Residue, then its C-alpha position, 0 to 999 in steps of 0.5 A: m179660532a186659534h190663539g194669537t190669530k187676528t181673525e174676526f169673531d163669527f157672531a152669526a155662527f156663534h148665535a146659530r150654534r146656540k139657537v140649534l142647541k136650545i131648539t134641540g134641547i126643547a125637542l128632546i125634552v118634549g120627546g122624552l115627556f111624550m114617551i113617559v106620558d104615553l105609557m099611561s095611554a091604553v095603547p102606548i105608541p113608541l115603546k112599552g114598559v121599562r124601555a119606554v121609561y129609560a128612553g124617555l129619561l135619556l131623552l130628558i137628560l140629553g135635552l137638559v144638557s143641550l139646553y144648558n149648553g145653549y144658555k151657559l155663558p160663552l166664556p171660551e168664545a170670549i177668551d178666544l176673542i180677547h186673546g185674538r185681539g191682543r189688547g184690552i177690552t171694554a164691556s161695550e166692545l164685547v157687546h159689539l163684537m159678540r152681539v150680546d146684551r150689556i148684562t151678559a157682557d158684564r157677567i162674562i167679564q166678571r167670570l173671566i176676572e174671577k177665573g183669572f183671565l182678565r184684570t182691570s187696566a192700570d190706565g184709568s184715563q178712559a171713559e169706560e173701564v178697560f180689562d186687560p188679558v192676563q199673560 
């Protein structure tokens, strides 16, 4: 999504990408553990010796990186969403637009405030706290 455009956030693609990263991470970790544990059998199946250890560790590391990317907070997507709207956002709107739970939305907002992308709105008349993008 380009900055400044008024396009809708594709939450289905967002969640599908995160699900693929999580499943891939688990599969890579299981494959890496299989390679390392398989060395202890009488006849190792895929590889033997040091190559099996290196390949197993590589699969474990790639799996952990994939899992991390699947579970980390979606800050870039939230920034694109907020700047695409061109106005402030509440936690409830973030829950509705990104299809995340309230706890995750609050964590996203807090991280964006810490990083300097959002600030609390000067207008205190709303029922819910509004966060404005920093220009």
